[in-house]
N, C-alpha and C positions, 0 to 999 in steps of 0.2 A: 659191488653193490648192485643188486638186481632191481628191476622196475618196481616190485612190491615195496621193498625197503625205501626206495626213493620216494614213492607215493606217500608212504607213512610219514616220512620226515617232512615233506612239503605240507601235508595235511596238518601236522602238529604245529608247524610254523604259522600257517594260516589261522589256526585256532588261537594261538597265543596272540597274534596281532589283533584278531577280532576282540579278544578279551581285553586287551589294553585299550583299544579304541572305545569299546563300550564303557569301560570304567571311567574314562575321561570325557565322555560325551555328556555335555551339560546343556540343558535348555534353560534360557532365561525367559521369564514370563511375568508381565506386569498385570496386576489385577486390582480391582477397586470394589469396595463394599460400603453401602450407606445404610444407616439406621435413621428412621424418621420419628419425630415426636409429633403426634397429630391430635387434634381435638375430636370430639364425638362425631363431627360432621365429615371427618376425613381430611380436613385442611391441614397442611404441613405447617407447624409452628416453628420448628427448628430441626436441624439435622446435624449429624456428625458422620464423616467418611474417613475411611482408611484406604490408602493406596500403598501397595507393596510389590516389590520385585522379588520373585522366588527363583532359585536355581534348583533343578532336580535332574536326576539321571536314571531313574528307575529303581534305585535302591535307597537313596536318601534325598531329602529336600531341605533347603535352608532359605530363610528370609534374609536377603542381602541388603535391602534398604526399605524404608517405609516413610510415609508422611501422612498428615491429616489435613482435613479441611472442614469447615463448618458453615452453615447458613442459618439465618434467622429472618425469614421473610415476613413474619407477623410483626406488626408495629409495636406490640406491647412486650416483645421478647428481644433479648440481647444475649450474646455469647459472653459469658464471664471468664471462662478459661478453657483451654484445650491442650492436649498433649498426645504423644504417640510413643510406642515402644515396640521392640521386637525381641523375640527369644526363640531360638531354634527355627522351626518352620511356621511360626505364628507371628502376626503383627496385630497390634491393638491400638485403637484411638479412643480417647476418653474426652468428654466435654461436659461442661456445666453451663446451663443457660439460666438467665434470670427473667422471671415473669413479673412485670411491673403493673400494678393497678393503683387506683386511688386509695385503696386500703393498705397498701404497702407492697412488698416484693417477696418473692419466694424463689429459691433455687431448685433446679431439677438437673440431675446428672444422668448420663447415658454413656454406654461404651459399645463399640463394635469391634469384632475380632474376625480376622481372615486367616485361614490355614491352608497350606498346600501339602498334598500327599507326595510321596516319592515318585508317583506316576503323573503328577500334574493336576490331580483333581482338587479343585478349590472348594472350600466350604466356609 
């Protein structure tokens, strides 16, 4: 075996190893996104947030876990229900808040979604 053939074999082995390492190289990233329900003055009445952990490797991404949280800082608002779900590379939180007045009450719903691309770009 001459030096050229040896070099080609070593180069092939290095390329195969790099391809294997790249295909199993996964980044875990936790992200959070919040949606706010505000009055005309810009005061936050209530909010819903989704927090998600994504794994991605440059060719695919997956939401591995997610959770939700809510706030209702305004005195006449309360959170009625909230939930979260994940599918593929997307996580969603949904919530319903109740606005109570002397005339009665009314429910408002909101959802927030977070998505991660295969390269880690979150939207």
